N, C-alpha and C positions, 0 to 999 in steps of 0.2 A: 750228714753233719749233725752232732749233738748239740744239746741246748746249754749244756755245762758240762765243767769240768771237776770231777769229785776228788781232793786231794784225800789221801791217806794212809794207813800203814799195815802190814799184815797183820799184825794182833790188836788191831783198834776193835773191840766187842761193838762200841756204837756203828764204829764204819760198815762191820759185816751185818747188821740189823737193819740200815738204812740202806744199804747196796741190797741186800734182798727182797726188804718192802718195794724198793723202787722196782728191781726186776720184775718181780709177781705181778706189779701197775703195767707191765710194756714200756716203761720210761728209760729211753736209751743214754747213757752218758759217758763220757771217758774217764778214765782212773787214773790216778798220777801217783804213786808211793814217792813219798816224800824221802823216807830213808836212803832211797836210791839216785834221786833225783836232787842235786843239793840246789840249783834253781828254784824249784818245786818249795823245798822248804824254806828259803829266801821268801818266796810270795806270801805262803802259808801265815809267817812268821809278821810279814808286814801288813796283812787284812787282822791280824789278832794281838796288837800291840807288844810283837816281840815273843807270842807263844805260840811253838810246833801245834797247834789246837786242831786234834782233827774228829770228824769227819770237816773239811772247810769245803765251800762247794761254791766255785765261780762262773756264772751265767755268762753268756753269750752280749750280755751290754755291760759285764764289768762289777757287774755288783756282786755280793756274796753274803752268805749265812755260814754259819757255823754250828755244828752240831744241831742241825735243823729237823725239826717233826718232819714227816712224811706229808703234813698236811701244808705245812710252809712252803714246801720242794714245791706241791701241787697248786699250790698259791700264786707263787711267784712264776713259775713257769705259765699259767694262766694271764698274768700280768703281762709276761712278754709275748704270749699271743697277742693280746690285746692291741700292745704298741705297734706290733708288726701289722696287725691286719688294718691299721688305718692308712 
């Protein structure tokens, strides 16, 4: 089971770069294309004040990051690991 879902589109350059960086780091995640899943698009818009901004990452605890840097993703994953270790 992955720690987060990345909501993206096929044409998003930011999504492609973030996916490549996370893959190189061995970080696993689920991915959903918001253009082929209307529910996913609604979820992304609900997180981003009505905007379909990608990449949007939704973590296992329900928190979200929009267009994060790889460092922000690493930090959030470390925080989640710390909480689950308690």
